[in-house]
LUMPA-770577 format. One line per field, with one value per residue (C-alpha): residue number from 1; y negated, x, z negated. Coordinates in steps of 0.2 Angstrom, whole numbers, plus 5000, padded with zeros to 4 digits. Each point is the difference from the previous one (the first is absolute). Layout:
residues N
badren <- NUM  ...
c2 <- Y  ...
c1 <- X  ...
c3 <- Z  ...
This chain:
residues 817
badren <- 1  2  3  4  5  6  7  8  9  10  11  12  13  14  15  16  17  18  19  20  21  22  23  24  25  26  27  28  29  30  31  32  33  34  35  36  37  38  39  40  41  42  43  44  45  46  47  48  49  50  51  52  53  54  55  56  57  58  59  60  61  62  63  64  65  66  67  68  69  70  71  72  73  74  75  76  77  78  79  80  81  82  83  84  85  86  87  88  89  90  91  92  93  94  95  96  97  98  99  100  101  102  103  104  105  106  107  108  109  110  111  112  113  114  115  116  117  118  119  120  121  122  123  124  125  126  127  128  129  130  131  132  133  134  135  136  137  138  139  140  141  142  143  144  145  146  147  148  149  150  151  152  153  154  155  156  157  158  159  160  161  162  163  164  165  166  167  168  169  170  171  172  173  174  175  176  177  178  179  180  181  182  183  184  185  186  187  188  189  190  191  192  193  194  195  196  197  198  199  200  201  202  203  204  205  206  207  208  209  210  211  212  213  214  215  216  217  218  219  220  221  222  223  224  225  226  227  228  229  230  231  232  233  234  235  236  237  238  239  240  241  242  243  244  245  246  247  248  249  250  251  252  253  254  255  256  257  258  259  260  261  262  263  264  265  266  267  268  269  270  271  272  273  274  275  276  277  278  279  280  281  282  283  284  285  286  287  288  289  290  291  292  293  294  295  296  297  298  299  300  301  302  303  304  305  306  307  308  309  310  311  312  313  314  315  316  317  318  319  320  321  322  323  324  325  326  327  328  329  330  331  332  333  334  335  336  337  338  339  340  341  342  343  344  345  346  347  348  349  350  351  352  353  354  355  356  357  358  359  360  361  362  363  364  365  366  367  368  369  370  371  372  373  374  375  376  377  378  379  380  381  382  383  384  385  386  387  388  389  390  391  392  393  394  395  396  397  398  399  400  401  402  403  404  405  406  407  408  409  410  411  412  413  414  415  416  417  418  419  420  421  422  423  424  425  426  427  428  429  430  431  432  433  434  435  436  437  438  439  440  441  442  443  444  445  446  447  448  449  450  451  452  453  454  455  456  457  458  459  460  461  462  463  464  465  466  467  468  469  470  471  472  473  474  475  476  477  478  479  480  481  482  483  484  485  486  487  488  489  490  491  492  493  494  495  496  497  498  499  500  501  502  503  504  505  506  507  508  509  510  511  512  513  514  515  516  517  518  519  520  521  522  523  524  525  526  527  528  529  530  531  532  533  534  535  536  537  538  539  540  541  542  543  544  545  546  547  548  549  550  551  552  553  554  555  556  557  558  559  560  561  562  563  564  565  566  567  568  569  570  571  572  573  574  575  576  577  578  579  580  581  582  583  584  585  586  587  588  589  590  591  592  593  594  595  596  597  598  599  600  601  602  603  604  605  606  607  608  609  610  611  612  613  614  615  616  617  618  619  620  621  622  623  624  625  626  627  628  629  630  631  632  633  634  635  636  637  638  639  640  641  642  643  644  645  646  647  648  649  650  651  652  653  654  655  656  657  658  659  660  661  662  663  664  665  666  667  668  669  670  671  672  673  674  675  676  677  678  679  680  681  682  683  684  685  686  687  688  689  690  691  692  693  694  695  696  697  698  699  700  701  702  703  704  705  706  707  708  709  710  711  712  713  714  715  716  717  718  719  720  721  722  723  724  725  726  727  728  729  730  731  732  733  734  735  736  737  738  739  740  741  742  743  744  745  746  747  748  749  750  751  752  753  754  755  756  757  758  759  760  761  762  763  764  765  766  767  768  769  770  771  772  773  774  775  776  777  778  779  780  781  782  783  784  785  786  787  788  789  790  791  792  793  794  795  796  797  798  799  800  801  802  803  804  805  806  807  808  809  810  811  812  813  814  815  816  817
c2 <- 5139  5001  4993  4988  5003  5010  4992  4983  5006  5002  4986  4986  4990  5000  4990  4978  5001  5004  5004  5017  5011  5016  4990  4994  4979  4996  4990  5004  5021  5008  5013  5013  5003  5013  4996  4982  4998  4989  4998  4985  4992  4981  5000  4987  4999  4995  5001  4999  4989  4990  4995  5004  4984  5001  5007  5004  5019  4998  4990  5014  5011  4992  4998  5017  5007  4989  5012  5014  5006  5016  4995  5002  4987  4999  4990  5000  4991  5002  5009  4988  5007  5012  5006  5002  5010  5014  5004  5005  5007  5011  4999  4989  4989  4981  4996  5009  4993  4990  5013  5017  4999  5009  4997  4987  5011  5009  4983  4995  4982  4991  4979  4993  4982  4992  4986  4993  5002  5009  5012  5009  5013  5006  5007  5013  5009  5001  5008  5012  5008  5003  5010  4989  4997  4985  4994  5001  5011  5015  4998  5014  5007  4984  4982  4987  4985  4981  4987  4985  4985  4981  5007  5009  4989  5001  5021  5004  5006  5017  4999  5004  4996  5017  5001  5008  4994  5004  4994  5007  4982  4983  4988  4982  4987  5002  5015  4997  5000  5018  5011  5005  5002  5008  5013  5005  5006  5010  5006  5006  5004  5012  5014  4992  5003  4987  4988  5002  4987  4991  4994  4996  4990  4990  4997  4998  4987  4982  4999  5021  5001  5020  5006  5009  4994  4981  4989  4985  4994  4982  4996  5000  4983  5002  4986  4999  5007  5017  5003  5011  5017  5003  5003  5018  4999  5006  5001  4992  4986  4987  5009  4988  4987  4998  4987  4989  4996  4984  4997  5005  4994  4984  4985  4992  5003  5005  5007  5014  5010  5013  5004  4982  5002  5018  4999  4980  4993  4994  5007  4997  5011  4989  4999  5009  5017  4994  4999  5019  5006  4996  5007  5017  4998  4996  5017  5008  4996  4987  4986  4989  4994  4995  4991  5003  4990  4994  4981  5000  4981  4999  5006  4988  5004  5002  4989  5012  5017  4996  4998  5014  5010  4996  5003  5016  5008  5004  4988  4995  4996  4990  5002  4995  4980  4986  4986  4988  5005  4999  4981  4996  5004  4991  5008  5016  5002  4995  5011  5014  4995  5001  5016  5004  5003  4994  5009  4995  5009  4987  5007  4983  5013  4988  4993  4984  4990  5007  5018  4996  4996  5013  5011  4988  5000  4979  4998  4984  4994  4985  5014  5015  4987  4990  5017  5008  4986  5000  5019  4997  4986  5011  5009  5019  5012  5007  4993  5015  4991  5011  4995  5012  4999  5003  5002  4985  4984  4986  4990  4986  5014  5004  4980  4999  5014  4993  4982  5010  5010  4984  4988  5019  4999  4979  5005  5011  4990  4985  5009  5010  5019  5010  5015  5018  4994  5018  4997  5015  5002  5012  5004  4995  5016  4996  5009  5003  4992  4987  4981  5004  5020  4992  4996  5020  4993  5007  4986  5007  5007  4987  4986  5010  5000  4982  4992  5013  4995  4982  4999  5010  4985  4988  5006  5007  4982  4992  5010  5014  5019  5005  5017  5008  5009  5009  5008  5002  5020  4998  4986  5008  5017  4989  4992  5018  5006  4985  4998  5019  4999  5016  5014  4994  5017  5011  4992  5001  5020  5001  4986  5020  5012  4989  4997  4979  4998  4981  4998  4980  5001  4998  5002  5000  5017  5002  4985  5009  5016  4990  4993  5014  5010  4987  5002  4979  4995  4988  5000  4989  4992  4999  4990  5015  4988  5002  4986  4994  5013  5000  5011  4999  5009  5014  5000  5000  5007  4984  4982  4988  4988  4986  4996  5003  4980  4994  5009  4996  4981  5001  5009  4985  4988  5009  4999  4982  5001  4984  5000  5010  4996  5014  5007  5003  4993  4994  4989  4982  5000  5011  5007  5018  5004  5017  5011  5016  5005  4992  5008  4989  4980  5004  5009  4984  4990  5006  4996  4981  4996  5010  4988  5004  4992  4995  5001  4989  5007  5018  4999  4995  5015  5011  4994  5001  5020  5005  4993  5008  5020  4996  4995  5009  5014  5017  5016  5018  5014  5020  5015  5017  5002  5016  5009  5001  4978  5004  5002  4981  4988  4985  4989  5013  5003  4985  4993  5018  4993  4982  5010  5010  4984  4991  5014  4997  4984  4990  4983  5010  4994  4982  5004  5010  4994  5009  5019  5010  5011  4993  5009  5014  4990  4988  5009  5020  4993  5014  5008  4985  5010  5020  5007  4999  5004  5000  4986  4983  4979  4988  4982  4990  4982  4992  4986  5008  5016  5013  5012  5016  5014  5017  5006  5000  5009  5017  5002  5006  4992  4984  5000  4986  5004  4980  4982  4994  4981  5006  5015  5016  5009  4986  5010  5018  5010  5009  5020  5005  5019  5006  5016  5000  5015  5010  5001  4981  4999  5012  5000  4985  5003  5000  4985  4992  5001  4997  4983  4993  5008  4984  4987  5005  5008  5016  5014  5019  5010  5012  5015  5001  5019  4997  4979  4989  4985  4984  5000  4979  4994  4983  4988  5005  4997  4981  5004  5000  5012  5016  5004  5015  5013  5019  5009  5019  5012  5000  5017  4991  4982  4991  4992  4982  4989  4984  4987  4989  4985  4980  5006  5013  5000  5014  4994  5001  5018  5007  4993  5011  5014  4990  4985  4998  5017  4991  5000  5019  4999  4992  4993  5000  4987  4996  4990  5006  4986
c1 <- 4981  5004  5014  5001  5021  5003  4987  5010  5015  5002  4987  5005  5005  4986  4993  5002  5004  5018  4996  4997  5014  5009  5013  4990  5001  5013  4996  4983  5000  5013  4987  4992  4982  4996  5011  4992  4988  4988  4998  4996  4996  4997  4993  4997  4982  5011  5017  5015  5004  4983  5003  5023  5002  4988  5009  4985  5006  5018  4993  4989  5016  5007  4991  4994  5018  5002  4989  5010  5015  4991  4985  4998  4996  4995  4993  4985  4997  4983  5009  5000  4987  5012  5008  4981  4997  5015  4994  4984  5008  5009  4987  5010  4992  5002  5000  5018  5015  5015  5014  4990  4990  4990  4981  4993  4990  5014  5006  4993  4997  4993  5005  4991  5005  4984  5008  4987  4984  4999  5011  4991  4989  5014  5003  4985  5004  5018  4993  4989  5015  5009  4983  5000  4983  4994  4986  5008  4988  5006  5020  5005  5016  5005  5011  4996  4996  5001  4998  5010  5005  4996  4982  4993  4989  4991  4998  4981  4997  5010  4987  4981  4993  4998  5020  5004  5015  5013  5017  4996  5004  5004  5010  4994  5016  5020  5006  5016  5000  4986  5010  5010  4986  4989  5015  5006  4981  4998  5016  4996  4982  5007  4991  4985  4985  4997  4986  5009  5018  4984  4994  5016  5004  4985  5003  5018  5003  4992  4993  5000  4978  4999  4982  4990  5013  4996  4987  5013  5019  5003  5016  5015  5014  5017  5001  5019  5010  5008  5022  5000  5009  5011  4992  5002  5007  4989  5008  4992  5000  4995  5015  5010  4987  4985  4989  5003  4987  5002  4982  4979  4984  5000  4998  4987  4980  4997  4981  5006  5015  4998  5017  5000  4985  5002  5017  4996  5011  5016  5014  5018  5017  5011  5019  5006  4988  4999  5022  5000  4989  5010  5012  4994  4994  5016  5007  4986  5010  4990  5005  4987  4990  4977  4996  4985  4986  4985  5006  5016  5003  4990  5013  5006  5019  4998  5016  5010  4995  5003  5019  5000  4993  5013  5015  4994  4995  5005  4980  4988  4982  4987  4985  4980  5000  4988  4999  4996  5015  5012  4999  4994  5016  5016  5014  4994  4996  5020  5004  4991  5009  5015  4996  5000  4980  4995  4986  4986  4981  4985  4986  4988  4983  4987  4999  4992  5002  4979  5009  5013  4989  4989  5015  5004  5018  5004  5010  4996  5005  5012  5012  4997  5006  5015  5006  4999  5005  5017  5002  5006  5010  5009  5001  4990  5001  4981  4986  4985  4986  4986  4979  4986  4986  4985  4984  4991  5013  4990  5006  5006  5010  5008  5003  5011  5010  5002  5005  5011  5008  5002  5008  5011  5003  5006  5010  5012  4999  5005  5015  5007  5000  4984  5004  4991  4981  4989  4983  4993  4982  4992  4983  4991  4998  4994  5000  4990  5006  5007  4988  4996  4998  4983  4995  4993  4998  5011  4999  4995  5013  4998  5000  5022  5003  4992  5013  5014  4998  4994  5018  5012  4993  5006  5016  5010  4989  5014  5013  5005  4996  4984  4997  4988  5003  4984  4986  4982  5000  5014  4991  4985  5005  5008  4984  4990  5013  5004  4980  4997  4983  4987  5005  5019  5001  4997  5004  5021  4997  4996  5012  5010  4994  4998  5017  4998  5016  5009  5020  5001  4983  4981  4991  4983  4998  5010  4986  4984  5005  5004  4982  4990  5007  5000  4983  4995  4988  5013  4998  5007  4989  4992  5015  5012  5005  4996  4989  5002  5000  4995  5012  4993  5012  4993  5009  5018  5011  5010  5000  5009  5010  4992  4981  4985  4996  5017  4997  4982  5008  5013  4988  4991  5015  4999  4987  4998  5021  5005  5016  5004  5009  5007  5016  5011  5019  4996  4991  5004  4985  4998  4983  4996  4981  5005  4997  5004  5018  5011  4999  5007  5004  5020  4993  4988  5018  5010  4987  4998  5016  5011  5009  5017  5014  5007  5023  5005  5018  4993  4997  5019  5005  4986  5011  5016  4994  4994  5014  5011  4994  5001  5017  5007  5014  4998  5006  4998  4993  5005  4989  4995  4983  4994  4991  4982  4999  5001  4984  4992  5005  5016  4988  4994  5023  5006  4984  5009  5020  4991  4993  5016  5011  4988  5000  5017  5004  4985  5015  4993  4983  5003  5019  4993  4989  4996  5005  5002  5008  5006  5011  4992  4982  5012  5013  4992  4979  4994  5006  4989  4982  5008  4998  5023  5007  5020  5013  4993  5005  4990  5001  4997  4996  5006  5002  5015  5013  4985  5006  4997  4997  5010  4989  4985  5013  4997  4979  4990  4994  5014  5016  5011  5015  5005  4998  5012  5005  5001  4983  5014  4991  5002  5014  4996  4988  4984  4998  4983  4994  4980  4994  4986  4987  4996  4982  4999  5015  4999  5019  5001  5022  4990  4987  5019  5009  4984  4997  5020  4998  4986  5011  5012  5013  5010  5005  5007  4994  5014  4998  5011  4995  4982  4999  4999  5014  4997  5010  5001  5009  5010  4991  4982  5003  5000  4984  4997  4988  5011  5018  5002  4989  4995  4984  4998  4986  4996  4986  4983  5011  5014  5012  5007  5015  5001  5012  4985  5006  4991  4988  4994  4980  4999  4979  4999  5006  4989  4984  5004  4993  4986  4993  5010  5010  5015  4994  5003  5019  5008  5015  5019  5011  5018  5017  5017  5008
c3 <- 4941  5019  5004  5015  5002  5012  5012  4997  4999  5018  5003  4992  5011  5009  4986  5000  4981  4996  4984  5004  4999  4993  4994  4981  5001  4991  4980  5003  4992  4987  4999  5012  5004  4989  4987  4995  4984  5014  5018  5003  5019  5004  5014  5018  5004  5019  5007  4995  5013  4994  4983  5001  4993  4987  4982  4991  5005  4997  4983  4993  5003  4990  4987  5000  4997  4987  4990  5001  5012  4999  5012  5016  5014  5015  5016  5010  5014  5016  5015  5015  5015  5009  4982  4997  5013  4998  4981  5005  5014  4988  4985  4987  4992  5001  4981  4996  4992  5011  4991  4991  5018  4987  5002  4987  4996  4990  4989  4981  5006  5012  5002  5013  5007  5008  5009  5012  4998  5020  4995  4987  5007  5004  4982  5006  5013  4994  4986  5010  5008  4986  4994  4982  4999  5004  4985  4979  4997  5012  4995  4986  5002  5012  4996  4992  5011  5000  5006  5001  5010  5005  5009  4985  4990  5019  5000  4994  5016  4991  4985  4995  4984  4994  4997  5017  5008  5012  4988  4987  4991  5010  4993  5002  4997  4998  4997  4998  4981  5001  5011  4986  4990  5009  5006  4982  4994  5016  4997  4981  5003  5014  4993  4994  5012  5011  4991  4984  5010  5006  4984  4994  5012  5001  4982  5002  5017  5000  5019  5001  5008  5000  5005  4985  4986  5004  5009  5006  4996  4998  5013  4991  5002  4992  4993  5002  5017  4994  5001  5019  4997  5013  5014  5009  5018  5016  5016  5012  5014  4985  4987  4994  4997  4982  4995  4985  4990  4997  4989  5002  5004  5010  4991  5017  5001  5018  5000  5013  4989  4994  4994  4989  4991  4999  4990  4990  4990  5009  4992  5003  4994  4992  5007  4992  5001  5020  4996  4993  5015  5014  4993  4997  5018  5006  4990  5009  5016  5006  5013  5003  4989  5003  4987  4994  4996  5008  5000  4996  5002  4983  4989  4988  5001  5020  5005  4986  5008  5016  4997  4987  5011  5018  4987  4996  5015  5019  5006  4992  5007  4992  5010  4994  4991  5000  5013  4988  4989  5014  5003  4983  4990  5006  5007  5002  5016  5002  4988  5011  5019  4989  4994  5018  5004  5015  5004  4991  4997  4993  4993  5008  5002  5002  5017  4995  4982  4998  5002  4987  4988  5003  4999  4983  5008  4998  5014  5010  5013  4988  4998  5015  5013  4992  4994  5017  5007  4984  5010  5015  5000  4991  5014  4992  5013  4995  4994  4992  4998  4993  5001  4992  5013  4988  5014  4994  5005  5012  5016  4989  4992  5016  5007  4982  5006  5018  4993  4990  5011  5010  4991  4996  5017  5001  4984  5010  5018  4987  4991  5017  4992  5001  4987  5006  4988  4997  4996  4993  4997  4989  4995  4982  4989  4984  4987  4983  4985  5010  5001  5019  4996  4994  5016  5004  5018  5016  5016  5018  5009  5015  4986  4997  5019  5005  4984  5006  5019  4998  4986  5017  5010  4991  4994  5017  5008  4988  5007  4982  4996  4995  4990  4996  4983  4998  5009  4995  4997  4984  4995  4995  4996  4986  4996  4999  4989  4988  4997  4997  5008  4996  5004  5004  4986  5010  5018  4992  4997  5020  5007  4996  5008  5014  5001  5001  4995  5001  5006  5006  5011  4996  5017  5004  4999  4984  4991  5007  4992  4985  5002  5000  4986  4989  5012  5000  5011  5011  5016  5017  5007  5019  5005  4992  4987  4982  4991  4983  4987  4980  4989  4984  4986  4990  4982  4996  4987  5000  4983  5010  4987  5010  4995  5009  4997  5006  5017  4999  5001  5011  5015  4999  5003  5012  5010  4998  5006  4987  4994  4983  4988  4985  4991  5013  5001  5015  4995  4994  4989  4989  4989  4989  5011  4988  5013  4989  5007  4986  4983  4988  5000  5007  5014  5003  4996  5010  5015  4998  4992  5018  5007  5015  4994  5018  5000  5015  4995  5003  5018  5003  4989  5010  5018  4990  4995  5016  5010  4988  5004  5016  5001  4983  4997  5010  4994  5003  4990  5002  4996  5006  5002  4994  5011  4990  5005  5018  5003  4990  5018  4998  4993  4986  4997  5000  4987  4989  5004  4994  4985  4999  4994  4991  4988  4998  4995  4992  5009  5018  4997  5003  5011  5017  5010  5013  5002  5019  5010  5015  5006  5009  5001  5009  5012  5002  4999  5011  4982  4989  4998  4995  4983  5000  4982  4999  4997  5004  4998  4995  5000  4985  5000  4983  4991  4990  5004  4992  4984  5001  4985  5000  4991  5016  5012  4987  5001  5014  5016  5009  4994  5003  5003  4999  5005  5016  5004  5020  5006  4996  5017  5013  5007  4998  5016  4988  5001  5001  4997  5000  5003  5012  4997  5014  4996  5001  5016  5009  5011  4993  5007  5018  4994  4995  5014  5010  4992  5002  5019  5003  4995  5010  4988  5003  4991  5000  4986  4997  4988  4985  4989  4994  5006  5015  5002  5010  5013  5007  5009  4996  5013  4994  4980  5008  4996  4985  4997  4993  4996  4992  4998  4996  4996  4990  5000  4979  4999  5006  5003  5007  4994  5012  4993  5008  5006  5002  5012  4997  5013  4994  4995  4993  4995  5018  5000  4989  5007  5015  4988  4992  4989  4983  5002  4994  4984  4998  5003  4987  5007  4990  5007  4993  5002  5004  4985
């Protein structure tokens, strides 16, 4: 069991993953790696920065922790390109625990999250680097590997019909209610042979495909949205932000959208469930609530949700919504504007009415243009218009888009206000188990190029911005992986040997490597462009909730470019066409009877709530932050303080709106990004003075000393103490002196015993860089004691030694009150 702790203790600052630090993350584990009853590694197949906003890995960790506090939980992320080079040179695997610094092969259970298709090619390479055999039939003595996630139903390339597979099992569907069963089963049968454990998992976990033990599995849909456990607060710029799920599935039947068809039927959390989940997030320290839903404005209680969530969180972001619902629901746009929304993302999809019928979008210009007119008149700051290019567009479609762009420009001129209008277009990526997935042909690359160039010309001529959101290489690679053509199981293993990894970019060479690995007869034409390609799917182990007959019917309707009407809650007239998603009459009745209740009074209430949040009373919490909390960043720290206060008193869940560390960051901005601990004051935006339960002062972690009407530190100067390693910071006193002298700061260093004391002439104190300083050797390091000035930028000083070296230096902050 190789332990890489020593390497990472010296080099963690070279990695962008903020979880990586020798100090254990508070709240994650109560046991160490060696004594744990089970060791679980949660793996993301992309770099931390790409998946930080996703709550899936944190949710899985919370669910595993609910099984037993004696389980050791760790996270692994794909290192970025620069970091991979460092690891290869040091002979360290790409798959390792961010907290334990142990190889992935040292764990008992590996839970892999596959969020989007292209990252799937990273799994074999990450496993191989950790010396984990790729095939399940060769892994005796290695951890069980179970894969799930939003793209799990498209992972046919990972196994063949003979029972050989890369993961040991794949979960199809919504795994939040299956993770505990999986973990508990593996824990109880840990001493048994892996085949015994897998056999039991195949028998007890619906939706789990276990090669060699069952031949397929139904996609599992949780009929209700389960209670949310307290999330583990992870560090990073998004530490105080989390998703709040208000619905699952999608009520619409867009012919291209995999997520909608994979997770039908549409279900909504009740107000009580959402309220409970919101408070759970707030107790975890969440300040910004990202409402998670395919179309948030379809929720029957959307008016009440705007009111309630804006009361609980400092910021509430409602993101994706249906345009027709926004237009047809009285007062809904007023409600969103009252909430402070002034940037609108609108999924139009087809560039013409004909293409929108192809996509089953059901959105005509009688809705689209009046809605955009209203948004422009409301002084919206930004409009993002999203389109899909299918590669089959004709001249009449482009002419209709040109007319639309011209009319939109005329509206801006007439209103006298032009928001930033961005037209973003991406390639159509059709997936199995969707209506358009029935079409196995990929249009020629040249057809796509022509379409994008034409759209760009029309958009720019109208005075708007154009963005091509995707590229042909990524689209074709996604289609290849999703369709699982013959040779793909051997091919995905070859990609690891050939070093193929996806990290935000999928270029021409990578596409060629993928095609060659899969042994596909796909070659560019004489002009260097790929012609029309047919990808015939291999076998599948997924049993969809949607009937094949219904998919055939919807596909035929798309080919005829006809308007479709189904049970969607966005339709005026609804009927059940027996798609197969609903399992009982109650689910069908919910969709057929679904209504949204507009409430104009709530618009005024929300407007007042937003105003009160800006003008409410401010209080200050004086706190002691332990050194073990210094490395997790200011966003994590303020969230941890919010969590502490909300745990102290249930009143604070509604009462405290936001928490900010304002004194140091505002007065001493050159310290704001450093690893600080010690004494701090936090500004609390509230509706009333927070309550403080005295029992929280005695526990470990943050200690809240009191709540004050004004900042108790405002008239004090901070004192800093930091120990600089001679290895990482050679000649640190001389370097600090040089750093100050370059800023025109003059002083004399005088010896006092073993220390050097900075003697500063009065006139240079006015530069506000340093007021007092002493430097004392301590073994292999030097102790700095400073009273900093407001203009001192210690971050710039640390950068003179190397990038991110400040992470190696915990700095104690104190005040003489």
